[in-house]
gemmi code that builds the backbone of each chain (N, CA, C; Angstrom):
import gemmi

chains = {
    "A": [
        ("MET", (107.472, 95.682, 122.096), (106.385, 96.422, 122.733), (106.670, 96.515, 124.228)),
        ("LEU", (106.749, 97.698, 124.727), (106.989, 97.904, 126.154), (105.650, 98.171, 126.813)),
        ("LYS", (105.338, 97.376, 127.818), (104.049, 97.545, 128.501), (104.208, 98.573, 129.611)),
        ("LEU", (103.439, 99.631, 129.503), (103.511, 100.682, 130.512), (102.519, 100.380, 131.631)),
        ("ALA", (102.762, 100.987, 132.776), (101.882, 100.762, 133.920), (100.455, 101.162, 133.559)),
        ("GLY", (99.509, 100.278, 133.831), (98.108, 100.587, 133.572), (97.647, 100.198, 132.175)),
        ("GLU", (98.576, 99.843, 131.302), (98.186, 99.458, 129.951), (97.820, 97.982, 129.896)),
        ("LEU", (96.842, 97.634, 129.062), (96.475, 96.237, 128.887), (97.213, 95.686, 127.673)),
        ("ILE", (97.668, 94.451, 127.787), (98.389, 93.842, 126.669), (97.481, 93.739, 125.450)),
        ("GLU", (96.157, 93.532, 125.679), (95.223, 93.408, 124.547), (95.190, 94.707, 123.745)),
        ("GLY", (95.228, 95.826, 124.468), (95.202, 97.128, 123.797), (96.459, 97.350, 122.983)),
        ("GLN", (97.591, 96.973, 123.561), (98.856, 97.119, 122.839), (98.873, 96.263, 121.585)),
        ("LEU", (98.354, 95.035, 121.755), (98.345, 94.096, 120.643), (97.456, 94.614, 119.501)),
        ("ALA", (96.305, 95.169, 119.887), (95.381, 95.693, 118.870), (96.045, 96.837, 118.104)),
        ("ASP", (96.725, 97.720, 118.827), (97.418, 98.843, 118.161), (98.484, 98.321, 117.214)),
        ("HIS", (99.207, 97.320, 117.717), (100.304, 96.763, 116.927), (99.777, 96.103, 115.648)),
        ("MET", (98.664, 95.345, 115.794), (98.104, 94.647, 114.640), (97.526, 95.625, 113.619)),
        ("ALA", (97.061, 96.792, 114.110), (96.472, 97.782, 113.202), (97.537, 98.513, 112.393)),
        ("ASP", (98.790, 98.410, 112.817), (99.875, 99.067, 112.094), (100.329, 98.152, 110.965)),
        ("LEU", (99.896, 98.492, 109.745), (100.153, 97.602, 108.607), (101.636, 97.417, 108.324)),
        ("ASP", (102.423, 98.403, 108.695), (103.845, 98.326, 108.376), (104.679, 97.798, 109.555)),
        ("ALA", (104.018, 97.230, 110.578), (104.733, 96.815, 111.773), (105.801, 95.766, 111.468)),
        ("HIS", (105.510, 94.813, 110.619), (106.469, 93.750, 110.329), (106.874, 93.682, 108.864)),
        ("THR", (105.925, 93.985, 107.992), (106.241, 93.904, 106.564), (105.811, 95.202, 105.897)),
        ("ARG", (106.429, 95.454, 104.791), (106.057, 96.620, 104.025), (105.559, 96.110, 102.672)),
        ("ASN", (104.233, 96.010, 102.542), (103.622, 95.554, 101.297), (103.658, 96.712, 100.314)),
        ("VAL", (104.365, 96.506, 99.219), (104.546, 97.604, 98.270), (103.205, 98.092, 97.709)),
        ("GLY", (102.222, 97.197, 97.658), (100.897, 97.594, 97.174), (100.192, 98.573, 98.086)),
        ("GLU", (100.621, 98.641, 99.340), (99.981, 99.532, 100.312), (100.623, 100.906, 100.340)),
        ("VAL", (101.713, 101.047, 99.598), (102.410, 102.338, 99.593), (101.861, 103.161, 98.441)),
        ("LEU", (101.016, 104.118, 98.765), (100.326, 104.899, 97.750), (100.367, 106.380, 98.105)),
        ("LYS", (100.585, 107.183, 97.118), (100.635, 108.627, 97.343), (99.218, 109.183, 97.379)),
        ("THR", (98.958, 110.045, 98.322), (97.641, 110.672, 98.391), (97.624, 111.936, 97.522)),
        ("GLY", (96.406, 112.357, 97.155), (96.254, 113.583, 96.370), (96.444, 113.393, 94.873)),
        ("VAL", (96.585, 112.136, 94.441), (96.790, 111.877, 93.003), (95.870, 110.740, 92.551)),
        ("TYR", (95.711, 110.621, 91.230), (94.968, 109.494, 90.674), (95.849, 108.251, 90.737)),
        ("ILE", (95.279, 107.147, 91.148), (96.070, 105.937, 91.358), (95.549, 104.785, 90.505)),
        ("ASP", (96.442, 103.834, 90.268), (96.091, 102.599, 89.587), (97.076, 101.554, 90.084)),
        ("PRO", (96.608, 100.395, 90.484), (97.518, 99.410, 91.074), (98.374, 98.687, 90.053)),
        ("ASN", (98.175, 98.950, 88.772), (98.854, 98.182, 87.740), (100.105, 98.858, 87.206)),
        ("ILE", (101.023, 98.017, 86.763), (102.146, 98.507, 85.981), (101.859, 98.046, 84.567)),
        ("GLY", (101.716, 98.964, 83.634), (101.377, 98.549, 82.281), (101.867, 99.537, 81.265)),
        ("VAL", (101.655, 99.192, 80.010), (102.066, 100.068, 78.915), (100.877, 100.942, 78.539)),
        ("HIS", (101.065, 102.251, 78.640), (99.978, 103.179, 78.360), (99.727, 103.256, 76.860)),
        ("ALA", (98.475, 103.203, 76.482), (98.087, 103.345, 75.078), (96.690, 103.973, 75.053)),
        ("ALA", (96.091, 104.025, 73.888), (94.751, 104.592, 73.784), (93.854, 103.616, 73.050)),
        ("VAL", (92.581, 103.646, 73.393), (91.635, 102.731, 72.760), (90.299, 103.455, 72.571)),
        ("ALA", (89.649, 103.166, 71.450), (88.310, 103.715, 71.232), (87.308, 102.770, 71.876)),
        ("VAL", (86.550, 103.277, 72.843), (85.550, 102.410, 73.472), (84.342, 102.312, 72.550)),
        ("LEU", (83.535, 101.307, 72.751), (82.358, 101.099, 71.922), (81.145, 101.757, 72.558)),
        ("ALA", (80.226, 102.195, 71.711), (79.008, 102.819, 72.214), (78.083, 101.766, 72.823)),
        ("ASN", (77.307, 102.201, 73.810), (76.328, 101.321, 74.451), (76.946, 100.047, 75.029)),
        ("LYS", (78.085, 100.259, 75.652), (78.756, 99.157, 76.344), (79.069, 99.607, 77.769)),
        ("LEU", (79.109, 98.625, 78.630), (79.496, 98.851, 80.018), (80.766, 98.051, 80.266)),
        ("TYR", (81.812, 98.762, 80.715), (83.108, 98.119, 80.974), (83.383, 98.112, 82.481)),
        ("ALA", (84.156, 97.143, 82.916), (84.605, 97.128, 84.316), (86.043, 96.636, 84.362)),
        ("ILE", (86.859, 97.341, 85.124), (88.248, 96.888, 85.325), (88.489, 96.677, 86.817)),
        ("PRO", (89.309, 95.679, 87.168), (89.524, 95.387, 88.591), (90.322, 96.477, 89.287)),
        ("PHE", (89.940, 96.758, 90.510), (90.652, 97.734, 91.334), (90.796, 97.121, 92.721)),
        ("TRP", (92.017, 96.672, 93.048), (92.186, 96.089, 94.373), (92.673, 97.166, 95.328)),
        ("VAL", (92.030, 97.184, 96.477), (92.321, 98.175, 97.511), (93.125, 97.463, 98.598)),
        ("PRO", (94.417, 97.761, 98.700), (95.281, 97.000, 99.603), (95.154, 97.393, 101.065)),
        ("ARG", (94.579, 98.557, 101.316), (94.352, 99.002, 102.704), (93.210, 100.007, 102.669)),
        ("ALA", (92.611, 100.244, 103.825), (91.476, 101.160, 103.880), (91.900, 102.531, 103.346)),
        ("MET", (91.022, 103.142, 102.567), (91.360, 104.428, 101.959), (90.097, 105.209, 101.644)),
        ("THR", (90.283, 106.504, 101.399), (89.168, 107.345, 100.969), (89.522, 107.959, 99.622)),
        ("ILE", (88.566, 107.904, 98.706), (88.757, 108.518, 97.389), (87.729, 109.637, 97.225)),
        ("ASP", (88.003, 110.568, 96.301), (87.011, 111.630, 96.091), (86.589, 111.819, 94.633)),
        ("TYR", (87.350, 111.251, 93.688), (86.978, 111.345, 92.277), (87.339, 110.040, 91.585)),
        ("ILE", (86.673, 109.775, 90.461), (87.171, 108.764, 89.527), (87.189, 109.418, 88.151)),
        ("ALA", (88.195, 109.033, 87.344), (88.400, 109.770, 86.102), (88.787, 108.868, 84.941)),
        ("ILE", (88.509, 109.378, 83.744), (89.024, 108.797, 82.505), (89.733, 109.911, 81.745)),
        ("ASP", (90.629, 109.529, 80.836), (91.339, 110.519, 80.033), (90.951, 110.339, 78.571)),
        ("VAL", (90.374, 111.393, 77.992), (89.895, 111.344, 76.606), (90.921, 111.988, 75.684)),
        ("SER", (91.386, 111.236, 74.671), (92.330, 111.825, 73.713), (91.708, 112.047, 72.338)),
        ("ALA", (90.562, 111.454, 72.074), (89.807, 111.763, 70.852), (88.331, 111.792, 71.233)),
        ("LEU", (87.773, 112.982, 71.195), (86.412, 113.196, 71.710), (85.358, 112.429, 70.909)),
        ("SER", (84.190, 112.333, 71.484), (83.031, 111.749, 70.818), (81.924, 112.797, 70.912)),
        ("GLY", (81.649, 113.450, 69.785), (80.796, 114.643, 69.770), (79.446, 114.476, 70.446)),
        ("GLY", (79.183, 115.335, 71.428), (77.875, 115.374, 72.079), (77.580, 114.203, 72.996)),
        ("HIS", (78.602, 113.412, 73.296), (78.342, 112.208, 74.099), (78.902, 112.317, 75.521)),
        ("SER", (78.478, 111.390, 76.353), (78.921, 111.331, 77.755), (79.218, 109.893, 78.149)),
        ("CYS", (79.793, 109.748, 79.334), (80.010, 108.430, 79.936), (79.539, 108.477, 81.383)),
        ("TYR", (79.042, 107.389, 81.864), (78.781, 107.230, 83.304), (79.995, 106.543, 83.931)),
        ("LEU", (80.409, 107.022, 85.102), (81.511, 106.391, 85.828), (81.006, 105.899, 87.176)),
        ("GLY", (81.603, 104.823, 87.676), (81.172, 104.330, 88.984), (82.037, 103.194, 89.475)),
        ("ILE", (81.622, 102.621, 90.590), (82.357, 101.515, 91.205), (81.378, 100.407, 91.601)),
        ("TYR", (81.766, 99.174, 91.309), (80.994, 98.002, 91.722), (81.746, 97.218, 92.785)),
        ("ASN", (80.985, 96.578, 93.635), (81.577, 95.597, 94.550), (81.934, 94.348, 93.749)),
        ("ASP", (82.817, 93.546, 94.323), (83.163, 92.293, 93.663), (82.002, 91.312, 93.817)),
        ("GLY", (81.758, 90.514, 92.800), (80.684, 89.521, 92.851), (81.259, 88.127, 92.978)),
        ("THR", (80.866, 87.255, 92.062), (81.301, 85.864, 92.115), (82.379, 85.591, 91.065)),
        ("ASN", (83.437, 84.941, 91.486), (84.529, 84.535, 90.592), (85.042, 85.688, 89.728)),
        ("LEU", (85.365, 86.784, 90.387), (85.946, 87.951, 89.721), (85.036, 88.532, 88.626)),
        ("TYR", (83.736, 88.589, 88.932), (82.778, 89.298, 88.066), (82.148, 90.398, 88.914)),
        ("PRO", (81.994, 91.606, 88.359), (81.422, 92.704, 89.161), (80.041, 92.353, 89.705)),
        ("GLY", (79.756, 92.797, 90.926), (78.490, 92.459, 91.581), (77.585, 93.664, 91.729)),
        ("THR", (77.287, 94.006, 92.982), (76.342, 95.099, 93.239), (77.016, 96.457, 93.046)),
        ("LEU", (76.188, 97.442, 92.722), (76.699, 98.800, 92.485), (77.035, 99.462, 93.821)),
        ("LEU", (78.241, 99.976, 93.928), (78.647, 100.689, 95.143), (78.430, 102.186, 94.979)),
        ("ILE", (78.859, 102.734, 93.864), (78.721, 104.176, 93.607), (78.414, 104.402, 92.129)),
        ("ASP", (77.375, 105.164, 91.857), (77.210, 105.718, 90.516), (77.617, 107.179, 90.638)),
        ("ALA", (78.775, 107.512, 90.077), (79.307, 108.878, 90.229), (78.703, 109.850, 89.224)),
        ("GLY", (77.842, 109.363, 88.366), (77.168, 110.241, 87.413), (77.933, 110.364, 86.103)),
        ("GLU", (77.443, 111.299, 85.278), (77.998, 111.443, 83.927), (79.149, 112.430, 83.850)),
        ("VAL", (80.052, 112.165, 82.914), (81.049, 113.160, 82.498), (80.911, 113.293, 80.984)),
        ("SER", (81.120, 114.508, 80.496), (81.047, 114.732, 79.054), (82.338, 114.259, 78.393)),
        ("VAL", (82.219, 113.644, 77.223), (83.411, 113.290, 76.438), (83.382, 114.056, 75.117)),
        ("ASN", (82.761, 115.220, 75.177), (82.606, 116.090, 74.014), (83.885, 116.867, 73.699)),
        ("THR", (84.847, 116.849, 74.633), (86.150, 117.493, 74.416), (87.231, 116.531, 74.904)),
        ("ASN", (88.468, 116.799, 74.479), (89.595, 115.992, 74.961), (90.024, 116.472, 76.342)),
        ("GLY", (90.604, 115.573, 77.131), (91.112, 115.942, 78.446), (90.662, 114.975, 79.523)),
        ("LEU", (91.088, 115.267, 80.742), (90.746, 114.397, 81.872), (89.331, 114.718, 82.366)),
        ("LYS", (88.520, 113.706, 82.519), (87.120, 113.885, 82.936), (86.920, 113.166, 84.267)),
        ("ALA", (86.630, 113.922, 85.308), (86.551, 113.357, 86.655), (85.152, 113.534, 87.237)),
        ("ALA", (84.654, 112.490, 87.861), (83.335, 112.548, 88.507), (83.518, 112.439, 90.022)),
        ("ALA", (82.880, 113.355, 90.764), (82.994, 113.361, 92.226), (82.315, 112.126, 92.807)),
        ("CYS", (82.979, 111.486, 93.775), (82.404, 110.271, 94.371), (83.061, 110.018, 95.729)),
        ("ALA", (82.974, 110.944, 96.663), (83.639, 110.780, 97.957), (83.189, 109.465, 98.600)),
        ("LYS", (84.164, 108.610, 98.894), (83.813, 107.292, 99.436), (84.997, 106.681, 100.178)),
        ("SER", (84.716, 106.100, 101.337), (85.736, 105.339, 102.056), (85.614, 103.878, 101.642)),
        ("LEU", (86.756, 103.285, 101.313), (86.769, 101.888, 100.863), (87.570, 101.051, 101.842)),
        ("THR", (87.076, 99.853, 102.122), (87.850, 98.934, 102.951), (88.653, 98.016, 102.031)),
        ("LYS", (89.622, 97.348, 102.634), (90.493, 96.454, 101.881), (89.678, 95.423, 101.094)),
        ("GLY", (90.039, 95.204, 99.838), (89.323, 94.208, 99.041), (89.355, 94.537, 97.567)),
        ("LEU", (88.614, 93.754, 96.794), (88.571, 93.947, 95.346), (87.287, 94.680, 94.953)),
        ("TYR", (87.448, 95.691, 94.098), (86.324, 96.454, 93.550), (86.473, 96.494, 92.037)),
        ("TRP", (85.451, 97.041, 91.386), (85.472, 97.150, 89.924), (85.132, 98.580, 89.526)),
        ("LEU", (86.041, 99.216, 88.780), (85.810, 100.564, 88.273), (85.058, 100.426, 86.958)),
        ("ALA", (84.000, 101.196, 86.811), (83.129, 100.993, 85.650), (82.955, 102.260, 84.831)),
        ("VAL", (82.801, 102.047, 83.535), (82.466, 103.145, 82.629), (81.438, 102.634, 81.626)),
        ("ALA", (80.365, 103.413, 81.480), (79.335, 103.101, 80.480), (79.405, 104.185, 79.424)),
        ("SER", (79.529, 103.769, 78.173), (79.778, 104.744, 77.118), (78.582, 104.933, 76.194)),
        ("GLU", (78.306, 106.217, 75.927), (77.233, 106.562, 74.989), (77.778, 106.593, 73.560)),
        ("GLY", (79.016, 107.079, 73.426), (79.633, 107.221, 72.104), (80.888, 106.389, 71.986)),
        ("THR", (81.822, 106.881, 71.172), (83.045, 106.106, 70.899), (84.304, 106.957, 71.129)),
        ("PRO", (84.450, 107.574, 72.292), (85.669, 108.358, 72.529), (86.897, 107.445, 72.605)),
        ("THR", (88.051, 108.002, 72.245), (89.302, 107.281, 72.464), (89.827, 107.696, 73.831)),
        ("VAL", (90.121, 106.713, 74.644), (90.540, 106.993, 76.030), (91.805, 106.198, 76.352)),
        ("SER", (92.460, 106.602, 77.439), (93.652, 105.888, 77.880), (93.303, 104.474, 78.335)),
        ("TYR", (94.231, 103.567, 78.127), (94.120, 102.245, 78.738), (95.521, 101.682, 78.901)),
        ("LEU", (95.627, 100.639, 79.660), (96.913, 99.968, 79.824), (96.866, 98.686, 79.013)),
        ("SER", (97.789, 98.578, 78.049), (97.741, 97.411, 77.173), (98.186, 96.144, 77.898)),
        ("THR", (98.852, 96.292, 79.015), (99.116, 95.131, 79.863), (98.739, 95.507, 81.291)),
        ("ARG", (98.176, 94.585, 81.998), (97.815, 94.781, 83.394), (98.152, 93.497, 84.138)),
        ("TYR", (98.144, 93.588, 85.450), (98.336, 92.377, 86.232), (97.173, 91.440, 85.899)),
        ("PRO", (97.438, 90.265, 85.311), (96.375, 89.486, 84.661), (95.578, 88.584, 85.601)),
        ("ILE", (94.840, 89.175, 86.520), (94.062, 88.342, 87.445), (92.894, 87.659, 86.733)),
        ("LEU", (92.538, 88.161, 85.535), (91.403, 87.582, 84.817), (91.826, 86.490, 83.844)),
        ("GLY", (93.088, 86.151, 83.862), (93.542, 85.037, 83.048), (93.899, 85.431, 81.622)),
        ("ARG", (94.115, 84.409, 80.830), (94.574, 84.604, 79.459), (93.676, 83.860, 78.485)),
        ("LEU", (93.737, 84.273, 77.236), (92.985, 83.623, 76.171), (93.303, 82.132, 76.162)),
        ("SER", (92.274, 81.297, 76.225), (92.501, 79.877, 76.476), (93.057, 79.138, 75.265)),
        ("THR", (92.971, 79.726, 74.072), (93.437, 78.992, 72.894), (94.920, 79.152, 72.611)),
        ("ASN", (95.495, 80.319, 72.980), (96.930, 80.443, 72.681), (97.716, 81.211, 73.753)),
        ("LEU", (97.057, 81.632, 74.790), (97.693, 82.296, 75.927), (98.338, 83.645, 75.567)),
        ("ALA", (98.110, 84.103, 74.347), (98.797, 85.317, 73.891), (98.155, 86.591, 74.423)),
        ("VAL", (96.900, 86.510, 74.802), (96.167, 87.701, 75.237), (95.896, 87.609, 76.726)),
        ("SER", (96.209, 88.683, 77.454), (95.803, 88.717, 78.866), (94.629, 89.676, 78.992)),
        ("TYR", (93.648, 89.252, 79.737), (92.425, 90.056, 79.872), (92.606, 91.131, 80.941)),
        ("ASN", (91.966, 92.295, 80.695), (92.087, 93.371, 81.686), (90.740, 93.863, 82.194)),
        ("GLY", (89.645, 93.242, 81.768), (88.347, 93.699, 82.257), (87.197, 92.942, 81.624)),
        ("TRP", (85.995, 93.460, 81.937), (84.761, 92.871, 81.403), (84.048, 93.900, 80.541)),
        ("LYS", (83.292, 93.423, 79.569), (82.476, 94.289, 78.716), (81.130, 93.612, 78.521)),
        ("VAL", (80.078, 94.430, 78.606), (78.736, 93.865, 78.418), (77.862, 94.917, 77.726)),
        ("ALA", (76.908, 94.465, 76.929), (75.997, 95.395, 76.250), (75.168, 96.160, 77.278)),
        ("HIS", (74.968, 97.463, 77.034), (74.245, 98.301, 77.990), (73.720, 99.523, 77.234)),
        ("VAL", (72.423, 99.541, 76.963), (71.842, 100.726, 76.313), (72.096, 101.909, 77.232)),
        ("TYR", (72.708, 102.966, 76.685), (73.261, 104.032, 77.520), (72.247, 104.582, 78.518)),
        ("ALA", (72.605, 104.492, 79.778), (71.776, 104.953, 80.887), (72.648, 104.881, 82.136)),
        ("ALA", (72.077, 105.271, 83.278), (72.807, 105.166, 84.543), (73.273, 103.727, 84.755)),
        ("LEU", (74.280, 103.576, 85.605), (74.863, 102.244, 85.808), (73.842, 101.281, 86.408)),
        ("PRO", (73.736, 100.077, 85.875), (72.769, 99.105, 86.395), (73.234, 98.517, 87.731)),
        ("ASP", (72.285, 98.056, 88.530), (72.600, 97.401, 89.801), (71.785, 96.115, 89.896)),
        ("PRO", (72.444, 94.957, 89.907), (73.884, 94.738, 89.846), (74.421, 94.894, 88.431)),
        ("PHE", (75.710, 94.657, 88.273), (76.356, 94.668, 86.956), (75.657, 93.644, 86.074)),
        ("THR", (75.384, 94.047, 84.834), (74.660, 93.159, 83.911), (75.396, 91.819, 83.740)),
        ("ALA", (74.652, 90.757, 83.819), (75.248, 89.412, 83.673), (75.594, 89.134, 82.214)),
        ("GLY", (76.444, 88.148, 81.998), (76.725, 87.674, 80.648), (77.799, 88.432, 79.909)),
        ("GLY", (78.629, 89.193, 80.623), (79.692, 89.953, 79.971), (80.789, 89.053, 79.432)),
        ("SER", (81.617, 89.649, 78.585), (82.761, 88.889, 78.052), (84.059, 89.552, 78.493)),
        ("LEU", (85.075, 88.723, 78.612), (86.395, 89.231, 78.989), (86.998, 89.996, 77.811)),
        ("VAL", (87.681, 91.100, 78.119), (88.323, 91.902, 77.071), (89.743, 92.243, 77.489)),
        ("SER", (90.530, 92.606, 76.491), (91.911, 93.009, 76.780), (92.119, 94.497, 76.552)),
        ("ASP", (91.048, 95.216, 76.195), (91.190, 96.640, 75.907), (90.179, 97.494, 76.673)),
        ("ALA", (89.904, 97.113, 77.915), (88.998, 97.919, 78.738), (89.697, 99.231, 79.103)),
        ("PRO", (88.960, 100.338, 79.132), (89.584, 101.641, 79.378), (90.146, 101.775, 80.782)),
        ("LEU", (91.080, 102.699, 80.901), (91.687, 102.982, 82.204), (90.778, 103.948, 82.972)),
        ("VAL", (90.367, 103.538, 84.163), (89.551, 104.382, 85.039), (90.322, 104.481, 86.348)),
        ("CYS", (90.601, 105.689, 86.797), (91.442, 105.845, 87.992), (90.733, 106.621, 89.085)),
        ("PRO", (90.795, 106.131, 90.309), (90.286, 106.908, 91.440), (91.360, 107.872, 91.958)),
        ("LYS", (90.928, 108.958, 92.569), (91.864, 109.911, 93.179), (91.880, 109.660, 94.681)),
        ("LEU", (93.071, 109.397, 95.186), (93.223, 109.010, 96.586), (93.295, 110.251, 97.485)),
        ("VAL", (92.404, 110.322, 98.451), (92.405, 111.434, 99.415), (93.263, 111.079, 100.617)),
        ("SER", (93.020, 109.884, 101.184), (93.752, 109.516, 102.404), (93.836, 108.007, 102.552)),
        ("LEU", (94.891, 107.576, 103.243), (95.011, 106.181, 103.681), (94.467, 106.160, 105.093)),
        ("ASP", (93.509, 105.284, 105.362), (92.764, 105.368, 106.629), (93.183, 104.286, 107.624)),
    ],
    "B": [
        ("MET", (102.261, 122.480, 67.747), (101.999, 123.458, 68.809), (101.254, 122.782, 69.962)),
        ("PRO", (101.697, 122.999, 71.194), (101.012, 122.351, 72.331), (99.523, 122.712, 72.377)),
        ("GLU", (98.745, 121.789, 72.877), (97.294, 122.005, 72.932), (96.856, 122.204, 74.380)),
        ("THR", (95.970, 123.141, 74.591), (95.430, 123.320, 75.947), (94.186, 122.449, 76.116)),
        ("ARG", (94.221, 121.637, 77.164), (93.046, 120.838, 77.506), (92.628, 121.192, 78.927)),
        ("TYR", (91.542, 120.620, 79.365), (91.027, 120.946, 80.701), (90.751, 119.679, 81.512)),
        ("VAL", (91.157, 119.721, 82.768), (90.674, 118.714, 83.710), (89.274, 119.182, 84.081)),
        ("GLU", (88.289, 118.395, 83.749), (86.905, 118.777, 84.052), (86.395, 117.924, 85.214)),
        ("GLU", (85.878, 118.602, 86.208), (85.307, 117.899, 87.370), (83.785, 118.027, 87.344)),
        ("TYR", (83.135, 116.894, 87.510), (81.678, 116.842, 87.473), (81.150, 116.366, 88.816)),
        ("LYS", (80.010, 116.928, 89.201), (79.320, 116.426, 90.399), (77.867, 116.184, 90.009)),
        ("ASP", (77.403, 114.977, 90.224), (76.040, 114.597, 89.834), (75.752, 114.955, 88.384)),
        ("GLY", (76.732, 114.762, 87.545), (76.542, 114.993, 86.118), (76.714, 116.435, 85.663)),
        ("LYS", (76.973, 117.354, 86.620), (77.122, 118.769, 86.246), (78.582, 119.192, 86.353)),
        ("LEU", (79.048, 119.947, 85.361), (80.428, 120.440, 85.362), (80.575, 121.492, 86.461)),
        ("VAL", (81.503, 121.254, 87.399), (81.657, 122.182, 88.535), (83.021, 122.874, 88.552)),
        ("ASN", (83.988, 122.362, 87.785), (85.316, 122.980, 87.794), (86.088, 122.598, 86.534)),
        ("GLN", (86.902, 123.554, 86.055), (87.767, 123.304, 84.889), (89.144, 123.853, 85.173)),
        ("GLU", (90.165, 123.030, 85.000), (91.551, 123.469, 85.199), (92.316, 123.223, 83.900)),
        ("PRO", (92.909, 124.265, 83.311), (93.645, 124.056, 82.056), (94.980, 123.354, 82.270)),
        ("TYR", (95.396, 122.581, 81.302), (96.743, 122.009, 81.282), (97.182, 121.869, 79.834)),
        ("GLU", (98.483, 121.798, 79.636), (99.021, 121.765, 78.288), (99.447, 120.347, 77.896)),
        ("VAL", (99.102, 119.967, 76.683), (99.532, 118.667, 76.158), (100.647, 118.926, 75.151)),
        ("SER", (101.789, 118.287, 75.334), (102.969, 118.552, 74.506), (102.792, 118.042, 73.080)),
        ("ASP", (103.618, 118.579, 72.184), (103.607, 118.104, 70.791), (103.882, 116.614, 70.723)),
        ("GLU", (104.821, 116.176, 71.557), (105.202, 114.764, 71.568), (103.998, 113.879, 71.912)),
        ("GLN", (103.258, 114.307, 72.928), (102.079, 113.548, 73.341), (101.012, 113.562, 72.247)),
        ("LEU", (100.826, 114.722, 71.617), (99.837, 114.815, 70.537), (100.218, 113.902, 69.367)),
        ("ASP", (101.526, 113.844, 69.071), (102.004, 112.951, 68.006), (101.691, 111.499, 68.341)),
        ("ARG", (101.918, 111.135, 69.596), (101.648, 109.758, 70.021), (100.156, 109.433, 69.898)),
        ("GLU", (99.336, 110.378, 70.329), (97.889, 110.162, 70.258), (97.439, 109.998, 68.803)),
        ("GLU", (98.026, 110.824, 67.930), (97.668, 110.745, 66.514), (98.096, 109.389, 65.932)),
        ("ALA", (99.303, 108.962, 66.321), (99.803, 107.674, 65.833), (98.914, 106.529, 66.315)),
        ("GLU", (98.498, 106.600, 67.562), (97.617, 105.555, 68.102), (96.292, 105.517, 67.346)),
        ("GLN", (95.802, 106.708, 67.009), (94.541, 106.817, 66.272), (94.681, 106.185, 64.876)),
        ("VAL", (95.802, 106.471, 64.213), (96.058, 105.910, 62.880), (96.095, 104.388, 62.957)),
        ("ILE", (96.812, 103.883, 63.949), (96.916, 102.426, 64.102), (95.550, 101.813, 64.362)),
        ("HIS", (94.796, 102.464, 65.215), (93.458, 101.949, 65.546), (92.574, 101.897, 64.299)),
        ("GLU", (92.578, 102.986, 63.534), (91.694, 103.051, 62.367), (92.125, 102.066, 61.275)),
        ("LEU", (93.422, 102.026, 61.007), (93.882, 101.176, 59.910), (93.891, 99.696, 60.282)),
        ("SER", (94.026, 99.395, 61.555), (93.979, 97.991, 61.988), (92.616, 97.373, 61.687)),
        ("ALA", (91.600, 98.225, 61.685), (90.240, 97.727, 61.477), (89.977, 97.400, 60.010)),
        ("LYS", (90.868, 97.834, 59.122), (90.650, 97.592, 57.686), (91.085, 96.177, 57.285)),
        ("ALA", (90.384, 95.604, 56.307), (90.799, 94.305, 55.767), (92.101, 94.486, 54.996)),
        ("ASP", (92.937, 93.449, 54.983), (94.245, 93.535, 54.316), (94.114, 93.993, 52.860)),
        ("ASN", (93.126, 93.448, 52.154), (93.009, 93.772, 50.719), (92.411, 95.156, 50.466)),
        ("GLU", (92.011, 95.845, 51.538), (91.479, 97.211, 51.372), (92.552, 98.264, 51.634)),
        ("MET", (93.685, 97.847, 52.168), (94.748, 98.804, 52.520), (95.482, 99.278, 51.270)),
        ("THR", (95.598, 100.581, 51.114), (96.377, 101.119, 50.010), (97.846, 101.195, 50.432)),
        ("THR", (98.718, 101.402, 49.456), (100.149, 101.524, 49.770), (100.374, 102.716, 50.696)),
        ("LEU", (99.661, 103.803, 50.402), (99.782, 105.017, 51.222), (99.385, 104.736, 52.681)),
        ("GLU", (98.309, 103.982, 52.843), (97.844, 103.655, 54.201), (98.846, 102.748, 54.917)),
        ("MET", (99.448, 101.853, 54.161), (100.458, 100.972, 54.780), (101.653, 101.799, 55.258)),
        ("ALA", (102.026, 102.770, 54.446), (103.138, 103.645, 54.832), (102.781, 104.420, 56.094)),
        ("LYS", (101.558, 104.945, 56.119), (101.086, 105.689, 57.311), (101.116, 104.806, 58.558)),
        ("PHE", (100.667, 103.583, 58.354), (100.593, 102.619, 59.451), (101.990, 102.324, 60.017)),
        ("LEU", (102.928, 102.090, 59.106), (104.302, 101.770, 59.541), (104.949, 102.961, 60.256)),
        ("LYS", (104.696, 104.157, 59.734), (105.259, 105.351, 60.374), (104.668, 105.546, 61.778)),
        ("ALA", (103.369, 105.285, 61.888), (102.720, 105.418, 63.202), (103.308, 104.411, 64.186)),
        ("LEU", (103.530, 103.189, 63.709), (104.147, 102.167, 64.566), (105.536, 102.600, 65.022)),
        ("ALA", (106.297, 103.162, 64.078), (107.661, 103.598, 64.398), (107.651, 104.710, 65.447)),
        ("LYS", (106.668, 105.593, 65.364), (106.559, 106.693, 66.342), (106.321, 106.173, 67.758)),
        ("LEU", (105.615, 105.070, 67.843), (105.253, 104.544, 69.174), (106.288, 103.569, 69.723)),
        ("ARG", (107.321, 103.308, 68.972), (108.342, 102.346, 69.381), (108.999, 102.762, 70.682)),
    ],
}
model = gemmi.Model(1)
for chain_id, residues in chains.items():
    chain = gemmi.Chain(chain_id)
    for i, (resn, *xyz) in enumerate(residues, 1):
        res = gemmi.Residue()
        res.name, res.seqid = resn, gemmi.SeqId(i, " ")
        for name, pos in zip(("N", "CA", "C"), xyz):
            atom = gemmi.Atom()
            atom.name, atom.element = name, gemmi.Element(name[0])
            atom.pos, atom.b_iso = gemmi.Position(*pos), 0.0
            res.add_atom(atom)
        chain.add_residue(res)
    model.add_chain(chain)
structure = gemmi.Structure()
structure.add_model(model)
structure.setup_entities()
């Protein structure tokens, strides 16, 4: 850092510290804008979600960013039904907490990508992407994810990828309903990245 | 034959935009195989017919 005449070292230091790539390049912070993102490396598959359930999958935000949509991909429709999509803040011990965004309903009456508008700036941290299902559409999921939620305690063969809790179909509850169970087949919900901030 | 699907964008629960895209035969085959596996996995072993077992194995092979 070269100090120019009239510049304060504190100002230079603040600029330097704000540059995330100044000393290290965290691969988790390297994200393409304008596309749907997911921090996990996993095997893509499809799963039929259950009716009247609320699911949440972890979404870690490695640097400040702005998103504009969240989406699910339907490969087998559920006639006349919809899903609510949204985002929760992190709560206690990796359980979803207060509701950050209810992005509203998307129809799952046809196959294809279903995206709900939810323009939002997010700061670094852990969030939970949520889907509440009215019917039983088959949607994309990752059969393996980075297992921050641990493994089945009896044989370690199953890694958990989210939470599931009973929820009579309606708008997303605030906070996330207590008493959920860990699951290994929570659906894939992806936000669309607008900008790294 | 490839299938046309739509990226549907919703705002406050209302459909505001639709963009068509094509899903390849290969992808449709995979989706069908996943569906077969999902449905037949839910059956009890003693309820599976030989035909269903064959279907199940073929679906598994497709996803290999």
